[in-house]
Kinemage of the C-alpha trace (Angstrom):
@kinemage 1
@onewidth
@group {chain A} dominant
@subgroup {mainchain}
@vectorlist {calphas} color= white
{ca unk a 1} P 121.449 157.836 -30.325
{ca unk a 2} L 122.999 157.218 -33.543
{ca unk a 3} L 120.554 156.074 -36.356
{ca unk a 4} L 121.038 154.918 -40.014
{ca unk a 5} L 121.024 157.712 -42.203
{ca unk a 6} L 117.650 158.589 -43.601
{ca unk a 7} L 117.553 159.610 -47.426
{ca unk a 8} L 116.339 163.083 -47.715
{ca unk a 9} L 113.823 163.422 -50.453
{ca unk a 10} L 112.508 167.045 -50.050
{ca unk a 11} L 115.554 169.073 -49.913
{ca unk a 12} L 118.218 167.789 -52.215
{ca unk a 13} L 121.905 168.472 -51.289
{ca unk a 14} L 125.124 168.935 -52.628
{ca unk a 15} L 128.600 170.570 -51.910
{ca unk a 16} L 131.396 172.425 -53.318
{ca unk a 17} L 135.237 172.077 -53.413
{ca unk a 18} L 138.499 173.109 -54.472
{ca unk a 19} L 141.940 171.938 -54.606
{ca unk a 20} L 144.713 170.419 -52.698
{ca unk a 21} L 145.594 173.631 -50.978
{ca unk a 22} L 146.126 172.711 -47.508
{ca unk a 23} L 149.096 174.191 -45.383
{ca unk a 24} L 151.421 173.376 -42.774
{ca unk a 25} L 152.581 169.581 -42.688
{ca unk a 26} L 152.858 168.069 -39.312
{ca unk a 27} L 154.299 164.485 -39.174
{ca unk a 28} L 155.159 161.934 -36.694
{ca unk a 29} L 158.462 162.455 -34.981
{ca unk a 30} L 161.662 161.855 -36.822
{ca unk a 31} L 164.394 163.580 -38.274
{ca unk a 32} L 163.204 163.487 -41.824
{ca unk a 33} L 165.809 161.193 -43.158
{ca unk a 34} L 163.751 159.475 -45.895
{ca unk a 35} L 164.596 159.308 -49.288
{ca unk a 36} L 162.155 160.339 -52.126
{ca unk a 37} L 158.947 158.479 -51.959
{ca unk a 38} L 157.549 156.772 -54.952
{ca unk a 39} L 155.004 159.401 -55.301
{ca unk a 40} L 157.631 162.274 -55.805
{ca unk a 41} L 156.916 161.967 -59.489
{ca unk a 42} L 153.180 163.129 -58.945
{ca unk a 43} L 154.638 166.683 -58.532
{ca unk a 44} L 155.085 166.831 -62.201
{ca unk a 45} L 151.341 166.406 -62.608
{ca unk a 46} L 150.543 169.555 -60.549
{ca unk a 47} L 151.729 171.617 -63.449
{ca unk a 48} L 153.330 174.725 -61.875
{ca unk a 49} L 155.339 173.157 -59.359
{ca unk a 50} L 157.684 171.687 -61.807
{ca unk a 51} L 157.251 174.796 -64.050
{ca unk a 52} L 155.074 172.982 -66.618
{ca unk a 53} L 152.323 175.475 -65.920
{ca unk a 54} L 150.767 175.336 -69.175
{ca unk a 55} L 151.837 171.703 -69.697
{ca unk a 56} L 150.124 169.328 -71.772
{ca unk a 57} L 152.957 167.272 -71.309
{ca unk a 58} L 153.834 166.101 -67.777
{ca unk a 59} L 157.293 166.044 -66.151
{ca unk a 60} L 158.523 162.656 -65.684
{ca unk a 61} L 161.699 163.239 -63.630
{ca unk a 62} L 161.673 162.319 -59.950
{ca unk a 63} L 163.148 164.180 -57.085
{ca unk a 64} L 165.967 162.087 -56.726
{ca unk a 65} L 167.764 161.563 -53.317
{ca unk a 66} L 166.654 164.291 -50.819
{ca unk a 67} L 169.214 163.119 -48.240
{ca unk a 68} L 168.938 163.695 -44.562
{ca unk a 69} L 168.007 166.387 -42.341
{ca unk a 70} L 171.646 167.459 -42.214
{ca unk a 71} L 172.433 167.101 -45.817
{ca unk a 72} L 171.102 168.867 -48.908
{ca unk a 73} L 171.535 165.711 -50.729
{ca unk a 74} L 170.693 165.450 -54.628
{ca unk a 75} L 167.584 166.993 -55.735
{ca unk a 76} L 167.937 165.426 -59.174
{ca unk a 77} L 168.005 166.828 -62.586
{ca unk a 78} L 166.116 164.401 -64.802
{ca unk a 79} L 163.380 167.416 -65.163
{ca unk a 80} L 164.705 170.897 -65.892
{ca unk a 81} L 162.569 172.119 -63.329
{ca unk a 82} L 164.248 170.408 -60.633
{ca unk a 83} L 167.220 172.832 -60.589
{ca unk a 84} L 170.526 172.462 -58.858
{ca unk a 85} L 171.390 170.350 -55.701
{ca unk a 86} L 171.079 173.582 -53.426
{ca unk a 87} L 167.762 175.431 -52.091
{ca unk a 88} L 167.942 177.786 -55.116
{ca unk a 89} L 166.659 175.032 -57.114
{ca unk a 90} L 163.280 175.900 -58.723
{ca unk a 91} L 161.544 173.089 -56.978
{ca unk a 92} L 162.712 173.873 -53.587
{ca unk a 93} L 161.675 177.358 -53.877
{ca unk a 94} L 158.252 176.509 -54.948
{ca unk a 95} L 158.011 173.813 -52.405
{ca unk a 96} L 158.821 176.379 -49.661
{ca unk a 97} L 156.643 179.215 -50.921
{ca unk a 98} L 153.574 176.543 -51.283
{ca unk a 99} L 152.914 176.532 -55.167
{ca unk a 100} L 150.265 173.988 -54.209
{ca unk a 101} L 148.842 176.373 -51.788
{ca unk a 102} L 150.008 174.282 -48.843
{ca unk a 103} L 152.132 176.830 -47.254
{ca unk a 104} L 155.072 174.617 -46.656
{ca unk a 105} L 157.736 176.312 -44.266
{ca unk a 106} L 160.809 174.379 -45.499
{ca unk a 107} L 161.599 173.543 -42.020
{ca unk a 108} L 163.764 170.678 -41.017
{ca unk a 109} L 162.566 170.774 -37.533
{ca unk a 110} L 162.512 167.073 -36.237
{ca unk a 111} L 158.741 167.398 -35.364
{ca unk a 112} L 157.898 168.204 -38.858
{ca unk a 113} L 159.688 165.090 -40.145
{ca unk a 114} L 159.835 165.632 -43.756
{ca unk a 115} L 162.845 167.070 -45.830
{ca unk a 116} L 162.226 170.595 -46.513
{ca unk a 117} L 158.682 170.473 -44.979
{ca unk a 118} L 157.501 168.322 -47.681
{ca unk a 119} L 154.503 165.884 -46.922
{ca unk a 120} L 155.277 162.343 -46.127
{ca unk a 121} L 153.717 160.945 -49.160
{ca unk a 122} L 156.413 162.816 -51.221
{ca unk a 123} L 159.473 162.042 -49.114
{ca unk a 124} L 158.722 158.373 -48.773
{ca unk a 125} L 157.483 158.514 -45.154
{ca unk a 126} L 153.850 157.747 -44.213
{ca unk a 127} L 151.103 160.122 -43.228
{ca unk a 128} L 149.171 160.155 -39.916
{ca unk a 129} L 145.650 160.668 -38.797
{ca unk a 130} L 144.723 162.550 -35.726
{ca unk a 131} L 142.666 160.998 -32.829
{ca unk a 132} L 140.403 163.703 -31.538
{ca unk a 133} L 138.635 164.266 -28.305
{ca unk a 134} L 135.422 166.313 -28.057
{ca unk a 135} L 132.327 166.736 -30.571
{ca unk a 136} L 134.482 165.955 -33.738
{ca unk a 137} L 136.491 163.068 -34.284
{ca unk a 138} L 138.159 161.409 -37.464
{ca unk a 139} L 136.110 157.854 -38.200
{ca unk a 140} L 137.714 156.309 -41.131
{ca unk a 141} L 140.111 156.519 -44.122
{ca unk a 142} L 138.081 156.391 -47.237
{ca unk a 143} L 140.784 156.519 -49.799
{ca unk a 144} L 144.316 155.168 -50.234
{ca unk a 145} L 146.294 152.648 -48.263
{ca unk a 146} L 144.498 150.542 -45.508
{ca unk a 147} L 141.025 151.932 -46.658
{ca unk a 148} L 138.382 149.420 -46.380
{ca unk a 149} L 137.220 150.276 -49.856
{ca unk a 150} L 140.544 148.862 -51.219
{ca unk a 151} L 140.583 151.927 -53.485
{ca unk a 152} L 144.122 151.026 -54.728
{ca unk a 153} L 143.246 147.524 -55.801
{ca unk a 154} L 139.738 148.381 -57.082
{ca unk a 155} L 140.207 151.544 -58.404
{ca unk a 156} L 143.813 152.330 -58.831
{ca unk a 157} L 143.322 155.414 -56.279
{ca unk a 158} L 146.288 155.335 -53.917
{ca unk a 159} L 146.010 159.294 -53.110
{ca unk a 160} L 143.298 162.042 -53.702
{ca unk a 161} L 141.362 164.742 -52.272
{ca unk a 162} L 137.961 166.389 -51.722
{ca unk a 163} L 135.063 164.058 -52.192
{ca unk a 164} L 131.992 166.387 -52.965
{ca unk a 165} L 128.858 164.421 -52.068
{ca unk a 166} L 125.363 164.613 -53.331
{ca unk a 167} L 122.359 162.318 -53.732
{ca unk a 168} L 121.896 160.694 -56.994
{ca unk a 169} L 117.942 161.120 -56.890
{ca unk a 170} L 117.285 157.794 -57.944
{ca unk a 171} L 114.357 156.397 -55.698
{ca unk a 172} L 114.997 152.629 -57.230
{ca unk a 173} L 118.741 152.664 -56.756
{ca unk a 174} L 119.660 155.483 -54.031
{ca unk a 175} L 123.306 156.369 -54.017
{ca unk a 176} L 125.530 159.084 -52.768
{ca unk a 177} L 127.890 160.158 -55.684
{ca unk a 178} L 131.519 161.445 -54.644
{ca unk a 179} L 133.723 163.388 -56.960
{ca unk a 180} L 137.336 163.806 -55.865
{ca unk a 181} L 140.263 165.773 -57.086
{ca unk a 182} L 143.889 165.360 -58.359
{ca unk a 183} L 144.390 161.519 -58.304
{ca unk a 184} L 147.355 159.130 -58.168
{ca unk a 185} L 147.560 155.576 -58.353
{ca unk a 186} L 150.551 153.588 -58.635
{ca unk a 187} L 153.420 155.935 -58.071
{ca unk a 188} L 156.105 153.257 -59.137
{ca unk a 189} L 154.946 153.545 -62.602
{ca unk a 190} L 155.536 156.065 -65.241
{ca unk a 191} L 152.879 158.843 -64.922
{ca unk a 192} L 151.752 157.728 -61.578
{ca unk a 193} L 148.335 156.734 -63.046
{ca unk a 194} L 147.662 160.403 -62.385
{ca unk a 195} L 144.153 161.535 -63.192
{ca unk a 196} L 142.404 165.195 -62.808
{ca unk a 197} L 139.234 163.681 -61.170
{ca unk a 198} L 137.518 160.445 -60.239
{ca unk a 199} L 133.872 159.604 -59.205
{ca unk a 200} L 132.930 156.861 -56.557
{ca unk a 201} L 129.380 155.819 -55.543
{ca unk a 202} L 127.937 154.568 -52.176
{ca unk a 203} L 124.551 153.243 -51.182
{ca unk a 204} L 125.612 153.030 -47.570
{ca unk a 205} L 123.001 154.176 -44.998
{ca unk a 206} L 124.666 153.423 -41.590
{ca unk a 207} L 127.962 155.531 -41.331
{ca unk a 208} L 128.451 154.557 -37.805
{ca unk a 209} L 131.018 151.645 -38.933
{ca unk a 210} L 132.284 153.923 -41.925
{ca unk a 211} L 131.450 154.396 -45.365
{ca unk a 212} L 131.214 151.687 -48.062
{ca unk a 213} L 132.008 152.329 -51.658
{ca unk a 214} L 130.107 150.339 -54.214
{ca unk a 215} L 131.570 151.178 -57.191
{ca unk a 216} L 133.422 153.997 -59.323
{ca unk a 217} L 133.206 155.402 -62.855
{ca unk a 218} L 135.776 153.032 -64.675
{ca unk a 219} L 137.925 153.280 -67.580
{ca unk a 220} L 139.072 150.612 -70.027
{ca unk a 221} L 142.443 150.208 -68.317
{ca unk a 222} L 140.772 149.272 -65.063
{ca unk a 223} L 141.233 152.301 -63.315
{ca unk a 224} L 138.963 154.931 -62.053
{ca unk a 225} L 138.656 157.268 -64.919
{ca unk a 226} L 138.983 161.141 -65.214
{ca unk a 227} L 135.117 161.801 -65.527
{ca unk a 228} L 135.801 165.195 -67.298
{ca unk a 229} L 139.495 165.146 -68.561
{ca unk a 230} L 141.744 167.990 -68.897
{ca unk a 231} L 141.924 169.317 -72.411
{ca unk a 232} L 145.864 168.722 -72.704
{ca unk a 233} L 146.116 172.340 -74.267
{ca unk a 234} L 148.693 174.864 -72.945
{ca unk a 235} L 147.179 177.013 -70.220
{ca unk a 236} L 145.490 174.380 -68.359
{ca unk a 237} L 146.946 172.198 -65.697
{ca unk a 238} L 144.103 170.226 -64.443
{ca unk a 239} L 140.285 170.192 -64.212
{ca unk a 240} L 138.834 170.033 -60.611
{ca unk a 241} L 135.250 169.263 -59.653
{ca unk a 242} L 133.533 171.956 -57.437
{ca unk a 243} L 129.871 170.950 -57.014
{ca unk a 244} L 127.332 168.406 -57.827
{ca unk a 245} L 123.793 167.759 -57.747
{ca unk a 246} L 120.728 165.598 -59.381
{ca unk a 247} L 118.051 167.395 -60.889
{ca unk a 248} L 115.149 165.487 -62.717
{ca unk a 249} L 117.198 162.331 -62.751
{ca unk a 250} L 120.313 163.915 -64.196
{ca unk a 251} L 123.507 164.350 -62.506
{ca unk a 252} L 125.210 167.805 -62.889
{ca unk a 253} L 128.782 168.737 -62.126
{ca unk a 254} L 130.334 172.141 -61.830
{ca unk a 255} L 134.269 172.172 -62.295
{ca unk a 256} L 137.002 174.581 -62.723
{ca unk a 257} L 139.731 174.777 -65.257
{ca unk a 258} L 142.916 175.390 -63.465
{ca unk a 259} L 145.401 177.693 -65.182
{ca unk a 260} L 147.998 177.837 -62.209
{ca unk a 261} L 148.636 176.949 -58.610
{ca unk a 262} L 149.921 180.080 -56.821
{ca unk a 263} L 150.996 181.129 -53.343
{ca unk a 264} L 149.180 179.516 -50.398
{ca unk a 265} L 145.446 179.810 -50.732
{ca unk a 266} L 145.963 181.266 -54.293
{ca unk a 267} L 145.224 179.880 -57.793
{ca unk a 268} L 143.778 181.116 -60.878
{ca unk a 269} L 141.436 179.515 -63.260
{ca unk a 270} L 140.317 179.934 -66.983
{ca unk a 271} L 136.746 179.184 -66.539
{ca unk a 272} L 134.050 177.303 -64.486
{ca unk a 273} L 132.232 174.780 -66.528
{ca unk a 274} L 129.111 172.538 -66.362
{ca unk a 275} L 128.822 168.837 -67.276
{ca unk a 276} L 125.907 166.492 -67.096
{ca unk a 277} L 125.387 162.571 -66.836
{ca unk a 278} L 122.519 160.529 -67.629
{ca unk a 279} L 123.755 157.306 -66.515
{ca unk a 280} L 124.609 157.924 -62.834
{ca unk a 281} L 127.851 159.493 -63.217
{ca unk a 282} L 129.774 156.931 -65.407
{ca unk a 283} L 129.816 159.382 -68.610
{ca unk a 284} L 129.757 163.051 -68.643
{ca unk a 285} L 128.959 165.675 -71.450
{ca unk a 286} L 130.241 169.243 -71.188
{ca unk a 287} L 127.759 172.042 -71.874
{ca unk a 288} L 129.505 175.175 -73.400
{ca unk a 289} L 126.801 177.407 -73.089
{ca unk a 290} L 127.007 177.214 -69.289
{ca unk a 291} L 130.763 177.828 -69.047
{ca unk a 292} L 131.900 181.145 -67.116
{ca unk a 293} L 134.985 181.985 -68.870
{ca unk a 294} L 137.412 184.784 -67.451
{ca unk a 295} L 140.094 184.006 -69.743
{ca unk a 296} L 140.186 182.855 -73.649
{ca unk a 297} L 143.494 180.849 -73.087
{ca unk a 298} L 141.530 177.476 -73.138
{ca unk a 299} L 138.487 177.164 -75.602
{ca unk a 300} L 135.247 176.151 -73.916
{ca unk a 301} L 133.429 174.886 -77.021
{ca unk a 302} L 131.031 176.232 -79.586
{ca unk a 303} L 128.164 178.063 -78.148
{ca unk a 304} L 130.025 179.121 -74.990
{ca unk a 305} L 130.015 182.737 -73.991
{ca unk a 306} L 133.121 185.158 -74.319
{ca unk a 307} L 135.284 185.866 -71.549
{ca unk a 308} L 133.880 188.267 -69.013
{ca unk a 309} L 135.510 189.612 -65.889
{ca unk a 310} L 131.985 189.484 -64.279
{ca unk a 311} L 132.597 185.847 -63.995
{ca unk a 312} L 135.544 186.383 -61.648
{ca unk a 313} L 133.538 185.809 -58.500
{ca unk a 314} L 131.858 182.716 -59.785
{ca unk a 315} L 134.629 180.167 -60.437
{ca unk a 316} L 133.740 177.627 -57.665
{ca unk a 317} L 130.263 176.572 -56.681
{ca unk a 318} L 128.034 174.883 -54.169
{ca unk a 319} L 124.807 173.396 -55.079
{ca unk a 320} L 121.775 173.245 -53.047
{ca unk a 321} L 118.112 172.487 -54.217
{ca unk a 322} L 114.793 173.332 -52.659
{ca unk a 323} L 111.409 172.401 -53.968
{ca unk a 324} L 111.288 175.071 -56.434
{ca unk a 325} L 114.680 176.438 -57.099
{ca unk a 326} L 118.332 175.235 -57.509
{ca unk a 327} L 121.007 177.511 -55.407
{ca unk a 328} L 124.376 178.063 -56.427
{ca unk a 329} L 126.847 179.571 -54.040
{ca unk a 330} L 129.560 181.211 -56.042
{ca unk a 331} L 133.122 182.080 -54.909
{ca unk a 332} L 136.124 183.442 -56.882
{ca unk a 333} L 139.604 181.330 -57.505
{ca unk a 334} L 141.479 180.800 -54.311
{ca unk a 335} L 140.563 181.035 -50.745
{ca unk a 336} L 140.446 184.816 -50.047
{ca unk a 337} L 136.809 185.697 -51.522
{ca unk a 338} L 133.488 185.853 -50.321
{ca unk a 339} L 130.352 184.026 -51.464
{ca unk a 340} L 127.472 185.263 -53.403
{ca unk a 341} L 124.486 183.283 -54.208
{ca unk a 342} L 122.373 182.605 -57.540
{ca unk a 343} L 119.128 180.612 -58.260
{ca unk a 344} L 117.303 179.216 -61.030
{ca unk a 345} L 113.792 177.487 -61.413
{ca unk a 346} L 113.828 173.784 -61.379
{ca unk a 347} L 110.620 173.839 -63.490
{ca unk a 348} L 111.471 172.721 -67.163
{ca unk a 349} L 114.819 171.303 -66.450
{ca unk a 350} L 115.439 168.320 -68.887
{ca unk a 351} L 115.330 164.747 -67.994
{ca unk a 352} L 117.706 161.919 -69.119
{ca unk a 353} L 115.635 161.219 -72.140
{ca unk a 354} L 115.523 165.010 -73.291
{ca unk a 355} L 119.358 164.997 -73.066
{ca unk a 356} L 120.045 161.467 -74.749
{ca unk a 357} L 118.045 162.673 -77.749
{ca unk a 358} L 120.100 163.584 -80.713
{ca unk a 359} L 120.840 167.383 -80.953
{ca unk a 360} L 122.077 170.085 -78.429
{ca unk a 361} L 120.637 169.992 -74.907
{ca unk a 362} L 117.541 171.891 -74.322
{ca unk a 363} L 117.903 175.528 -73.137
{ca unk a 364} L 115.517 175.058 -70.033
{ca unk a 365} L 115.713 174.914 -66.420
{ca unk a 366} L 118.929 174.542 -64.937
{ca unk a 367} L 120.346 174.491 -68.420
{ca unk a 368} L 119.121 178.063 -69.296
{ca unk a 369} L 122.054 180.508 -68.446
{ca unk a 370} L 119.555 183.296 -68.875
{ca unk a 371} L 117.242 182.014 -66.331
{ca unk a 372} L 119.866 182.658 -63.356
{ca unk a 373} L 119.434 185.407 -60.949
{ca unk a 374} L 121.308 186.846 -57.971
{ca unk a 375} L 120.557 187.987 -54.645
{ca unk a 376} L 121.579 191.524 -54.143
{ca unk a 377} L 120.799 191.703 -50.483
{ca unk a 378} L 117.125 192.706 -50.936
{ca unk a 379} L 115.752 191.192 -54.036
{ca unk a 380} L 116.724 188.682 -56.673
{ca unk a 381} L 118.284 190.620 -59.712
{ca unk a 382} L 119.620 189.272 -63.236
{ca unk a 383} L 122.784 190.925 -63.376
{ca unk a 384} L 125.508 189.096 -61.462
{ca unk a 385} L 127.526 192.509 -60.951
{ca unk a 386} L 124.912 193.654 -58.655
{ca unk a 387} L 125.056 190.300 -56.303
{ca unk a 388} L 125.994 191.091 -52.763
{ca unk a 389} L 127.894 188.752 -50.605
{ca unk a 390} L 125.991 186.362 -48.210
{ca unk a 391} L 129.084 184.427 -46.702
{ca unk a 392} L 131.907 186.870 -45.811
{ca unk a 393} L 135.541 186.612 -46.838
{ca unk a 394} L 137.329 184.325 -46.580
{ca unk a 395} L 135.151 181.543 -47.543
{ca unk a 396} L 135.978 178.750 -49.956
{ca unk a 397} L 135.299 174.875 -50.782
{ca unk a 398} L 131.534 175.525 -49.518
{ca unk a 399} L 129.205 172.801 -48.845
{ca unk a 400} L 125.639 173.504 -48.318
{ca unk a 401} L 122.579 171.489 -47.365
{ca unk a 402} L 119.183 171.470 -45.368
{ca unk a 403} L 119.738 169.816 -41.807
{ca unk a 404} L 116.763 168.136 -40.376
{ca unk a 405} L 118.058 167.846 -36.811
{ca unk a 406} L 118.836 171.533 -36.712
{ca unk a 407} L 115.992 172.598 -38.689
{ca unk a 408} L 118.306 174.920 -40.676
{ca unk a 409} L 119.930 175.367 -43.737
{ca unk a 410} L 123.671 174.607 -43.165
{ca unk a 411} L 127.116 176.078 -44.791
{ca unk a 412} L 130.334 174.158 -44.095
{ca unk a 413} L 133.620 175.502 -45.613
{ca unk a 414} L 137.213 176.501 -45.150
{ca unk a 415} L 137.293 179.881 -43.418
{ca unk a 416} L 140.877 181.038 -44.223
{ca unk a 417} L 143.123 179.190 -41.713
{ca unk a 418} L 140.519 178.366 -39.297
{ca unk a 419} L 139.962 175.321 -41.248
{ca unk a 420} L 136.481 173.967 -40.908
{ca unk a 421} L 133.601 176.055 -39.974
{ca unk a 422} L 129.653 175.657 -40.014
{ca unk a 423} L 127.057 178.407 -40.539
{ca unk a 424} L 123.296 177.964 -40.319
{ca unk a 425} L 120.265 179.999 -41.751
{ca unk a 426} L 116.731 179.943 -42.184
{ca unk a 427} L 116.645 180.778 -45.800
{ca unk a 428} L 119.086 180.040 -48.601
{ca unk a 429} L 120.149 183.691 -49.036
{ca unk a 430} L 120.396 184.029 -45.339
{ca unk a 431} L 121.216 185.939 -43.107
{ca unk a 432} L 123.715 183.338 -41.901
{ca unk a 433} L 124.729 182.768 -38.262
{ca unk a 434} L 128.222 183.346 -36.966
{ca unk a 435} L 130.489 180.715 -37.611
{ca unk a 436} L 131.152 177.817 -35.388
{ca unk a 437} L 134.647 175.882 -35.848
{ca unk a 438} L 134.615 172.389 -36.049
{ca unk a 439} L 138.256 171.646 -36.912
{ca unk a 440} L 140.414 174.359 -35.725
{ca unk a 441} L 143.533 174.965 -37.901
{ca unk a 442} L 145.742 175.609 -34.966
{ca unk a 443} L 144.912 172.080 -33.805
{ca unk a 444} L 145.238 170.311 -36.952
{ca unk a 445} L 147.090 172.065 -39.855
{ca unk a 446} L 146.756 170.608 -43.413
{ca unk a 447} L 143.101 169.972 -43.059
{ca unk a 448} L 140.824 171.068 -46.137
{ca unk a 449} L 137.714 170.449 -48.066
{ca unk a 450} L 134.798 169.572 -45.618
{ca unk a 451} L 131.849 168.171 -47.715
{ca unk a 452} L 128.711 166.906 -45.858
{ca unk a 453} L 126.981 163.661 -46.486
{ca unk a 454} L 123.568 164.444 -47.879
{ca unk a 455} L 122.026 161.747 -45.769
{ca unk a 456} L 123.484 162.747 -42.417
{ca unk a 457} L 120.243 164.281 -41.089
{ca unk a 458} L 120.432 163.046 -37.555
{ca unk a 459} L 122.245 164.415 -34.327
{ca unk a 460} L 125.544 163.114 -35.979
{ca unk a 461} L 126.681 165.281 -38.981
{ca unk a 462} L 129.094 163.369 -41.148
{ca unk a 463} L 131.553 164.719 -43.830
{ca unk a 464} L 134.616 164.048 -45.819
{ca unk a 465} L 137.979 166.093 -45.200
{ca unk a 466} L 141.291 165.826 -46.960
{ca unk a 467} L 144.751 165.902 -44.848
{ca unk a 468} L 147.706 166.939 -46.721
{ca unk a 469} L 149.687 164.925 -44.473
{ca unk a 470} L 148.191 161.800 -45.895
{ca unk a 471} L 146.783 163.218 -49.110
{ca unk a 472} L 143.892 161.170 -48.752
{ca unk a 473} L 140.159 161.449 -47.591
{ca unk a 474} L 138.720 160.821 -44.371
{ca unk a 475} L 135.316 160.277 -42.938
{ca unk a 476} L 134.869 162.614 -39.946
{ca unk a 477} L 131.894 162.933 -37.408
{ca unk a 478} L 130.717 165.888 -35.516
{ca unk a 479} L 128.186 165.137 -32.670
{ca unk a 480} L 125.776 168.255 -32.797
{ca unk a 481} L 124.075 167.595 -29.623
{ca unk a 482} L 127.755 168.117 -28.052
{ca unk a 483} L 128.378 171.239 -30.211
{ca unk a 484} L 125.118 173.052 -29.524
{ca unk a 485} L 123.839 171.414 -26.263
{ca unk a 486} L 120.015 172.177 -25.856
{ca unk a 487} L 120.237 175.262 -28.037
{ca unk a 488} L 116.951 176.145 -29.296
{ca unk a 489} L 116.848 175.977 -33.048
{ca unk a 490} L 116.538 179.720 -33.525
{ca unk a 491} L 119.886 180.188 -31.864
{ca unk a 492} L 121.995 177.369 -33.408
{ca unk a 493} L 125.289 179.141 -34.084
{ca unk a 494} L 124.666 182.180 -31.949
{ca unk a 495} L 125.224 181.915 -28.185
{ca unk a 496} L 123.156 183.998 -26.139
{ca unk a 497} L 124.789 186.358 -23.740
{ca unk a 498} L 126.416 184.316 -20.831
{ca unk a 499} L 125.748 181.039 -22.726
{ca unk a 500} L 128.770 178.744 -23.030
{ca unk a 501} L 130.657 178.697 -26.156
{ca unk a 502} L 130.393 175.570 -28.182
{ca unk a 503} L 132.545 172.586 -27.080
{ca unk a 504} L 135.828 172.355 -28.950
{ca unk a 505} L 137.790 169.357 -30.081
{ca unk a 506} L 141.281 168.677 -29.242
{ca unk a 507} L 143.809 166.474 -30.676
{ca unk a 508} L 145.017 163.534 -28.302
{ca unk a 509} L 147.693 161.751 -30.587
{ca unk a 510} L 148.671 160.940 -34.246
{ca unk a 511} L 148.218 157.439 -35.824
{ca unk a 512} L 150.403 156.302 -38.724
{ca unk a 513} L 147.890 155.372 -41.601
{ca unk a 514} L 149.650 152.075 -42.030
{ca unk a 515} L 148.474 151.200 -38.458
{ca unk a 516} L 144.686 151.685 -39.338
{ca unk a 517} L 142.662 148.434 -39.236
{ca unk a 518} L 140.318 148.520 -42.082
{ca unk a 519} L 140.670 152.292 -42.100
{ca unk a 520} L 138.995 152.677 -38.835
{ca unk a 521} L 140.650 155.543 -36.784
{ca unk a 522} L 140.851 154.334 -33.090
{ca unk a 523} L 139.401 156.250 -30.099
{ca unk a 524} L 141.383 157.541 -27.098
């Protein structure tokens, strides 16, 4: 029986994330004859796709007419990066090799339904959402067209990804904060109202009818603003949130400075940074001393440490708080790495009054870089170079929290091309169970970035995922009682000999986003 979501006070929760790095696009049937969509200009804002890889200046040229499936059409030349009208053009080469990490094949197969394999939001076609049968199902479109939040009209968010969620820790006004990645608004205006990241808030405690968005961190232009804007310096294409948590009434956000989008599942970073907010996520202050730089291309501010290769395995994060410690799961750039875990005592962490006082923030608690220690497989040590992996490669976009229904710590993440998987453990450092697949990549290509809702503590596990097909975020539900039927807590995620494997979900059909009513995904 589904119940309103309790607010978990004991074990705080958070998640981690990466970027728009999904893979093959599967559209509705059609020959792919659409002209370039209004969001084609957004590709200029992804930096490397239009060869503005270091670009403080964004490309503004459109794709021009893409033609039909039997005609190469005009690929346009308003930006030098678009190249010529044939497939040797730089833009086409990068689309087909997946500079955004999407693994697009460039196929003109009618079942793909988009020219050169490009996603519908680029070609002018519309994205779709899957109707699933089984323990997992898509519930609601959270952002973009038809979303009940009216994210376009209220916040200027027409397309975005990720959605890292954490409890804001405020007993008087409990909310879940949600950090999103690269965001576009009205793609018919110059610049597409593009932002590196935005933040929403929700106080909704009953997700059975979807999730309600109450507010966003807003700019003076009436749009949801970039909470941590990119520097605009050469060598940095965007800033992507990777984890969020509330400690002692202060919001903390880990983010990565992206240097280059590479081949599928690969990207490079300049550093991992940390920012805090004392006003519920409206305004953020970056703490240079907490940076983890691996290049000196982009300055990280006064008091920041020097670039160090030891930080290569700590460019993306996922936070999990217990009564005594903040745990931080760390992975390198891209999707190929394993995860290690760090922890720091919560005691002494500054409050809002401490951080709002004049002068630099106190070096204490979670803001003391020297207080972090790393699990080496047997004990906690001070040197990150001695850390041992706790989640095997490939692990990326990790979301971690305590789950009261399972009585376990849970880790949800993208496991290479197996899409969304779930592991459980009795302790934050593990050992972790075998992976259980929630959304299989072979069933639903282009899904990425699964982040658990911190208040989902019952038999229904709710989380957000992005589909590259629609380039927007959906609320997904997995019924744990169907996934792990009558399995003792001690064996969750580990089937006993002769015990049936977890029930898998399957796709029934796809529904165009425009046909959703109030963003609700229909059942069979």
